[in-house]
C-alpha positions as CSV (number, residue, x, y, z in Angstrom):
1,P,-48.4,63.1,30.8
2,T,-50.3,63.0,28.0
3,V,-48.7,65.3,25.6
4,A,-45.4,63.9,24.6
5,H,-45.2,60.6,23.4
6,S,-42.3,60.4,21.0
7,A,-41.0,57.5,22.3
8,S,-44.4,55.3,21.8
9,P,-43.7,51.8,20.5
10,T,-46.7,52.8,17.9
11,G,-44.5,55.8,16.4
12,T,-41.5,55.5,14.3
13,S,-38.3,54.1,15.7
14,T,-35.1,54.3,14.0
15,A,-33.8,51.7,16.1
16,S,-36.3,49.5,15.0
17,P,-34.8,45.8,14.6
18,T,-36.6,45.3,11.4
19,K,-34.8,48.1,9.6
20,G,-31.7,47.4,8.5
21,P,-29.3,44.6,7.7
22,T,-29.3,41.0,9.9
23,N,-26.8,38.1,9.9
24,S,-29.2,36.1,9.2
25,P,-27.2,32.8,7.0
26,T,-30.4,32.9,4.4
27,D,-30.3,36.1,3.4
28,S,-26.7,36.0,1.9
29,P,-26.3,32.2,0.7
30,T,-23.6,32.9,-1.8
31,D,-21.3,33.8,0.8
32,V,-21.5,30.8,2.4
33,P,-19.2,28.0,0.5
34,T,-19.8,24.7,-0.2
35,L,-17.0,22.1,0.4
36,A,-16.7,19.1,-2.1
37,P,-16.5,15.6,0.1
38,N,-13.3,13.8,0.1
39,T,-13.6,11.0,-2.7
40,E,-10.0,10.3,-2.8
41,T,-9.1,6.9,-1.6
42,V,-7.3,6.4,1.1
43,W,-5.0,3.3,2.0
44,E,-3.1,2.9,6.0
45,T,-0.4,1.1,6.3
46,I,-0.1,-1.5,7.5
47,G,3.1,-3.2,7.1
48,F,6.8,-2.4,5.7
49,N,9.6,-5.2,5.3
50,G,12.9,-3.4,3.5
51,F,14.9,-6.2,4.9
52,E,16.9,-3.9,7.6
53,K,17.1,-4.1,11.3
54,E,14.5,-1.5,12.4
55,D,17.5,-0.4,15.3
56,G,18.4,1.6,12.0
57,S,21.9,-0.1,12.2
58,G,22.0,-1.1,8.3
59,E,22.0,-4.6,9.3
60,C,20.0,-7.4,7.3
61,D,17.1,-8.7,8.7
62,L,13.7,-10.5,7.7
63,N,11.9,-8.9,10.1
64,D,9.2,-11.9,11.3
65,W,9.0,-13.0,7.6
66,V,9.7,-16.7,7.3
67,D,12.4,-18.3,4.7
68,P,12.3,-21.9,3.8
69,G,16.0,-22.5,3.4
70,A,19.1,-22.2,1.1
71,D,17.3,-20.5,-1.7
72,A,15.8,-17.4,-0.4
73,K,18.6,-15.2,1.8
74,V,18.7,-11.6,2.4
75,I,21.5,-9.9,1.1
76,E,23.7,-6.9,1.4
77,N,23.9,-4.0,-1.4
78,R,26.7,-5.8,-3.8
79,W,26.6,-4.7,-7.7
80,N,23.2,-2.7,-7.0
81,N,21.0,-5.6,-6.2
82,V,19.2,-3.9,-3.8
83,H,16.6,-0.6,-4.1
84,S,17.4,1.6,-0.7
85,G,19.2,1.5,1.9
86,N,21.7,-1.6,2.6
87,C,19.6,-5.2,1.9
88,A,17.1,-6.5,-0.1
89,L,15.2,-10.0,-0.1
90,R,16.9,-12.9,-2.9
91,L,14.9,-15.6,-4.4
92,Q,16.8,-17.9,-6.8
93,D,16.2,-21.0,-8.3
94,D,12.8,-22.8,-8.8
95,S,12.7,-25.3,-5.7
96,R,10.3,-25.7,-2.6
97,T,12.7,-23.4,-0.9
98,S,12.6,-20.4,-3.3
99,T,9.8,-18.6,-1.7
100,A,9.5,-16.1,1.5
101,T,6.5,-15.6,3.4
102,S,5.4,-12.4,5.4
103,E,3.9,-12.6,9.1
104,T,0.6,-12.2,9.6
105,L,-1.0,-8.8,8.5
106,P,-3.1,-7.0,10.3
107,V,-6.3,-6.6,8.8
108,A,-9.0,-7.0,11.2
109,N,-10.6,-3.8,10.4
110,F,-10.1,-3.7,6.5
111,D,-11.8,-5.2,3.7
112,T,-9.2,-4.3,0.9
113,L,-5.2,-5.1,0.8
114,K,-2.6,-3.7,-1.8
115,V,0.9,-4.8,-1.9
116,T,3.6,-2.6,-3.1
117,F,7.3,-3.4,-3.7
118,W,10.7,-3.0,-6.2
119,Y,12.2,-5.8,-8.0
120,K,15.3,-6.7,-9.8
121,P,15.7,-10.1,-12.0
122,R,18.6,-11.1,-13.5
123,R,19.5,-13.6,-15.8
124,M,15.3,-14.3,-15.8
125,T,15.5,-14.0,-19.7
126,A,14.2,-17.6,-21.0
127,S,10.3,-17.4,-21.6
128,S,9.6,-19.9,-18.7
129,E,11.0,-17.8,-15.8
130,E,9.2,-16.0,-13.7
131,F,8.3,-15.1,-10.3
132,H,4.6,-14.7,-8.3
133,L,2.7,-13.2,-5.2
134,Y,0.7,-15.2,-3.4
135,I,-1.9,-14.2,-0.4
136,S,-3.2,-16.7,2.1
137,K,-6.1,-15.9,4.2
138,D,-5.8,-18.3,7.0
139,G,-2.5,-18.8,7.4
140,G,-2.0,-22.1,6.0
141,N,-3.7,-22.1,2.3
142,F,-2.0,-19.5,-0.4
143,A,-3.6,-18.7,-3.3
144,L,-1.9,-17.2,-6.5
145,E,-2.9,-13.5,-7.0
146,H,-0.2,-12.3,-9.4
147,T,3.1,-13.2,-11.9
148,W,5.7,-11.2,-13.3
149,S,7.5,-12.9,-16.9
150,S,10.2,-12.2,-19.0
151,D,7.4,-12.6,-22.0
152,G,4.4,-10.9,-20.7
153,K,2.1,-14.5,-20.9
154,L,-1.2,-13.8,-20.7
155,G,-2.4,-12.9,-17.1
156,S,1.1,-11.7,-16.4
157,T,3.1,-9.0,-16.2
158,E,6.3,-8.2,-18.5
159,F,9.4,-7.4,-16.8
160,T,12.6,-5.8,-17.7
161,D,15.6,-7.9,-16.6
162,G,18.5,-6.2,-14.6
163,I,16.9,-3.1,-13.6
164,Y,14.9,-2.3,-10.6
165,Q,11.1,-1.3,-11.4
166,Q,7.9,-1.0,-9.3
167,G,5.4,-3.9,-8.9
168,I,2.2,-2.7,-7.7
169,V,-0.7,-5.5,-6.7
170,D,-4.3,-3.8,-5.2
171,N,-7.6,-4.7,-4.7
172,I,-7.3,-7.9,-3.1
173,D,-10.4,-8.8,-0.6
174,V,-9.6,-9.5,2.7
175,T,-12.9,-9.1,4.0
176,N,-13.7,-11.6,7.2
177,A,-10.0,-12.6,6.5
178,S,-8.5,-14.7,9.8
179,D,-4.6,-14.4,8.9
180,V,-3.8,-12.6,6.2
181,R,0.4,-13.5,5.3
182,I,1.9,-13.0,1.3
183,R,4.7,-15.0,-0.2
184,F,6.7,-14.4,-3.0
185,M,8.1,-17.4,-5.0
186,C,10.4,-17.4,-7.7
187,N,10.5,-19.7,-10.6
188,G,14.2,-19.5,-12.2
189,D,16.2,-22.3,-14.6
190,S,19.2,-22.6,-12.1
191,N,20.6,-20.8,-9.1
192,Q,22.0,-18.2,-11.4
193,D,18.4,-16.9,-12.1
194,R,17.0,-14.6,-9.2
195,V,14.3,-12.1,-8.6
196,F,15.7,-9.1,-5.7
197,I,13.0,-7.8,-4.1
198,D,12.8,-4.9,-1.3
199,D,10.5,-2.3,-0.2
200,V,7.9,-3.8,0.0
201,A,4.5,-1.9,1.6
202,M,1.7,-3.5,2.6
203,E,-1.5,-1.0,2.2
204,A,-5.5,-1.9,3.2
205,M,-8.4,0.1,3.2
């Protein structure tokens, strides 16, 4: 019992755990990829209106938007006056009924609103003719957010008459807003001076 100690822990052991490679993550840090954080702005869609019934029938509908009367109307596709689908919103003239207002937007969990839409001015060529986007944060008082005009006057975006083009208004502060709605308003010189609006998307973050 005193002559054989080849398995003694004090001898040389080829199976020693201190010999050979280990899987410690600190041994080869270059093997562990580092992912950069995603800094891209992410907008969440909270509303959309193409002015067609949501049942897919293709029939025109305001979809809970409000128009006050004769100078605001949902129209079917004639003379290429819609951007997509079969319907669009038509605003004309410059009267108290030349507006359309959205339903209340669900922004309770957001701070910023963005509105993207397509529009086509028709016969809106005089320097006084324009249309506007207003916003209400309490459901009753509306403030001007942006203007599109035929001559690109200061503070407005110049439009091209007779074709569809895209409008984008972002970074609208809705922090702690209680009742957010948007409103489009036309300032044409007559009933023949119109703007068609379609595919209105409302996003928030």
